[in-house]
C-alpha positions in Angstrom: 111.8 122.0 103.4 113.1 119.1 101.3 112.7 115.7 102.8 114.3 112.4 101.8 112.3 109.3 101.0 113.6 107.8 104.2 112.4 110.7 106.3 109.0 110.6 104.6 108.6 106.9 105.1 109.7 107.1 108.7 107.1 109.9 109.3 104.4 107.7 107.6 105.3 104.8 110.0 104.6 107.1 112.9 101.3 108.2 111.4 100.3 104.6 111.0 101.4 103.5 114.5 102.6 106.4 116.7 104.8 104.2 118.8 106.7 102.7 115.8 110.3 103.7 116.0 111.8 102.4 112.8 115.2 100.7 112.5 117.2 102.6 109.9 118.6 99.4 108.2 115.1 97.9 108.0 113.5 100.9 106.4 116.4 101.5 104.0 116.1 97.8 102.9 112.3 98.0 102.4 112.6 101.2 100.4 115.4 99.7 98.2 113.3 96.6 97.6 110.5 98.9 96.3 113.0 100.6 93.9 113.2 103.8 96.0 116.5 105.5 96.9 116.2 106.2 100.7 118.5 109.2 100.4 116.9 110.8 97.3 114.6 113.8 97.7 110.9 112.7 98.2 108.6 113.4 95.4 104.9 112.8 94.8 105.6 110.3 92.0 107.0 107.8 94.5 104.3 108.5 97.2 102.5 105.2 96.9 105.7 103.2 97.0 106.9 105.1 100.1 103.6 104.6 101.9 103.6 100.9 100.9 107.1 100.6 102.4 106.0 102.2 105.6 103.0 99.9 105.9 105.3 96.9 105.3 107.6 98.0 108.1 104.7 98.6 110.5 103.3 95.2 109.7 106.5 93.5 110.5 107.2 95.4 113.6 106.5 94.4 117.2 107.1 97.0 119.9 109.9 95.9 122.2 109.2 97.0 125.8 111.7 99.2 127.5 111.1 97.4 130.8 111.8 94.0 132.0 108.4 92.8 130.9 109.6 91.6 127.5 107.3 92.2 124.6 104.7 94.9 124.9 101.1 94.3 123.8 100.0 97.8 124.4 99.5 98.7 120.7 95.9 99.3 119.7 95.9 96.9 116.8 92.4 98.0 115.6 93.6 101.6 115.3 96.7 100.5 113.4 94.6 98.4 111.0 92.2 101.4 110.5 95.2 103.6 109.8 96.6 101.2 107.2 93.2 101.0 105.5 93.1 104.8 105.4 96.6 105.1 103.8 95.9 102.3 101.4 92.7 104.0 100.2 94.4 107.4 100.0 97.2 106.1 97.7 95.3 103.4 95.8 97.1 100.5 97.4 95.6 97.0 97.8 94.4 96.7 101.4 93.9 93.0 101.2 97.5 92.5 100.0 99.1 94.7 102.7 96.8 93.9 105.6 95.9 90.2 105.1 96.4 88.3 108.3 99.0 90.7 109.8 99.4 92.6 113.1 99.6 89.9 115.6 101.2 90.4 119.0 103.1 88.2 121.4 101.4 87.9 124.8 104.4 86.4 126.6 107.7 86.8 124.9 109.7 85.4 127.8 109.4 81.9 126.4 110.9 82.9 123.1 114.4 83.9 124.5 
C-alpha cells in the first residue's frame, strides 16, 4: 500500500501521542516548511523529515476537550516525551532541539477565552 507523506506523518503523530488528532492545514504547513510535499508518495529518504514534522506538530498541540471543561490535561506528558526521544534516536534527530522546554499544559483554560 502506497502512503503519502501526509498519511505517514499523521500516523507518526498518533504513535507519539495516541490522542493527537492532527489538523490537516497545520500538518501540511509543517511538512511544506520541511521541504516535503504532503501529497507525494512517502519514501524512506524523507523519513527523518517526516518524523521531525510529526514531532513539531505534537509539540505544538494541546488536546482540546470535547466537554465543557475547556482544555484537557489528561495527556501523559512523560510518555509523550519518551516517545519523542525514541523517534529522535531512531531517525538520528537532535532530541535537545526538538524537545527542549516543550510539552506544557494549561491547567485552567477558562481564563484564556
